[in-house]
N, C-alpha and C positions, 0 to 999 in steps of 0.2 A: 435524369428525371426520377422523381420519387414515386414509388408505387405503394399503395396500401396493401399490406399482406397480413391477414389475420388481424391482430390488434396492433401491429407495429408498422412503422413506415421505413421501408428499406430503399436505399438509393440504387436504382438499377444501373447507374453509370459506374458503380464500384462492384468488386467481386462480392457476391452474396455471402460466401463462406467466411470471408474476412469480417463482414459486418455481424454475422451471427456469433462468431468468435468474440468480437469486441463486446457485444451486448452481454453474452453469458459470462465473460471474464469479469466485467464490471459488477454483475450481480453477485458473483462469487467473492470478489474482493470487498464488496460492501456488506457481505454476509446476508444479503437478501436471499441467497441460496445457501443454506446452512450446510456444514459438513455432514455427509451421510445422505443428503438428498439424492434421490434417484432421478436421473435425467432420461426421460423416455424419448427415444428418437421420433416415435409417431406423434407424440404431443408437440415436440419442437417443430416438426414438419408442418403440423397444423397451425401452430402459433405464428410461424414466420411465413407460411404459405409457400414453402419451397420443397424441392424434392429431397430424397434421402442423401444424395451426394454432398451438397454443401453442409448439411447437418453433420454427416460423418466426418467431413474434413475439419469442421469447427471443433468437434469433440476430440479429434486426434491432436489438434493444436493445443487444446486445453490440457490434454494428457502430457504433452511436451512441456507445458508450463508448470506441470506438477499440481494442477488444480482439480483434475478428475482422475478417478481410477476406472479403467475400462476392463470389464470381465467379459470376454467374448462369449456370445450366445447366452449371456445371463443378464448383465445390467451395467450401466454406467452410473457411478456415484461421485458426488462432489467429495474430494479428498479431505481428510482431516488436516488441520494446520500442523505443519512440520516445524516444531519449535527449534530444533537444531539448525534447520535451514534458515530460520529467522535470525538466530544468533549469528550465523556466518554473514548474513546480509547486513546486519548491524555493524559487524566488524569491518566489512568492506566500506560501508558508508562512512564510518568514523575515519578510516584511513584516508579516504579521499577528501571528505568535507573539512576535516580538521586542517589539512594542508591548504585547502582552498581559502578558508577564512583567515588563516595566518597570512597568506600572501595578499589577500584583498585588503586586510586591515593596514597593510604596509604600502601597497601600490596604488589603490584607488578607494580609499575609505569613504569619501563623501559620495562619489558616484554609486558605489555599491550600496551604501546605506540608504540613499534616496530610492534606488530600485527596489530594495527589500521593503522599505517603508510603504511604498505604494501598494504592494501586495498585502502587507500587514493591515493597512487601513481597510482594504476590501474584506479581509478576513474578520476584522472586528465588527464589520457591519452585518455579518451573517453568523455571529456567535450565538446560535440558538439551536435547540434540539430539532426544530422543524426544518432547519437548513443544514443538516449534517453533511449531505452530499456536497454542497457548495463549499462548506467550511473545509472539508477534507481535501477537495480539489485545490483549494487555495493554499492549503498546507503544503501540498506537493509542489505547487508553483513557487512558494517561498524558497524551497530548497533548489528547485530548478534554476532559479536566478543565480544562486551561488556558482553553479556549474557554468552557466552562460557567462557570467562576469569574469570567471577565472579561465575561460577559454576551453572548457572541458565538456562540451555538449555531447560528444560521442560517449563519454563515460556516463553521462546521465542516462542514456539509453540502456547501457549495461546495467546500471544500478536499478532501473525500473524493472528490467527483466528478472533480476535476481531478488527483488523485494516482495514478491507476491505473498509469501507467508507472513512476513513482517507487516505488510499492509493489512492483512486480515486480523492479526493480533491488535494492531493499532485501532482498527475499526471497532473491535470488541471493547477496547479500553476507552474510546472516545465518549460514550454516554455516561461513564462513571462520574460521580459527583466531583466537581471542581476541575475536571480534566481540561475542558475547553479554556477556562480562564488561565490555567497553568500553562497551556501551550502558548497562549497569547503573551503572557508575561515572559516566558522563555525566549520567544521570538524577539520581543522588545529588547531584552538584555543583549542578545546577539547583535541586533541593529545598533544599539548604543555603543557597544564595545568596538565594533568595526568603525563607526563614525569617529570615535575618539582616537582611532589608530592604535588601539590597545590589543596587540596581537594575542598576548597570553589570556587576557580577559575574554576575548572572542572565542578562543579555543576552549577555555574552561566552560563557558556558557553553552557552547555547542555540544561538548561532551555530555553535560548534564541533560541537555534537551534530547539528544539521540538515545540516551540510556533510559528514558522514562518508562517506556512500555515494558521492556524486559525486566526492569527493576521490580515490577509488580506482577510478574508472570504467575506467581502462586495465587494471587487474588483472582486473576483472570481464569486460571485453571479451576479454581474452586467454584467459580460462577458458571463456567461452561466446561464441565468435566469430560463430556463426550466429544468435544470439538477438536481436540488436539492430540498429536502424537509427539511424545517427548521421551527419547531414549534415556536421557539423564534422570528424569523423574522415575522412570520404570526401574532403572538400576538402583536408585536410592531406596525405592520401596522394597525391592527384592532383598537388598542388603539388610534393611531394617528387619524384615521378616526372618532372615537367616540368623540375625543376631539374637 
């Protein structure tokens, strides 16, 4: 049974802490909660209409996700985006998805392309700034289909767990001019290559697609300089000053 609590509707048949974690995680991934935002336990207790325990448990899970920094007796803040973590997540995705599309283009090109095309048509229908949330969710669904079709659903769960910082960067990149149309075109090229049984074409298209966000990291950093933590950039800056 769903119960109205504060401004939100929580399902009392499910663990409350799990739901609070899910809601806050989605706010952080969508950058509705920006890096550096203070999360007040008292405010969250009031908003969700729950006691301290589920809020504390939810925040601890977010800390495990790498999405908040908890300073005992002081404050809990939304963490900065860890660019190095995002780079490693991208490497992991490339390693898995490149092999997936290669195999799918060979073993089940038409079935896979049809499944991807169904998602792509839905994504095209919400390719508008007013529907970023739906567009972004369908973008993830497009890639989930690759894992499902290749029999790697367990790996999809691992990828999702490891992609939180990459997801946040992608969300900052999404509103930039031309990004939505670029994503749609890249998805279409992947679908067409798989349907044609073109293994190398599918691999090349996917590599280009998955490299998009990090290829413009300097642009994103310039627009959101306080949002991210990037050891490589810090080292480059220090070296330049020393020189």
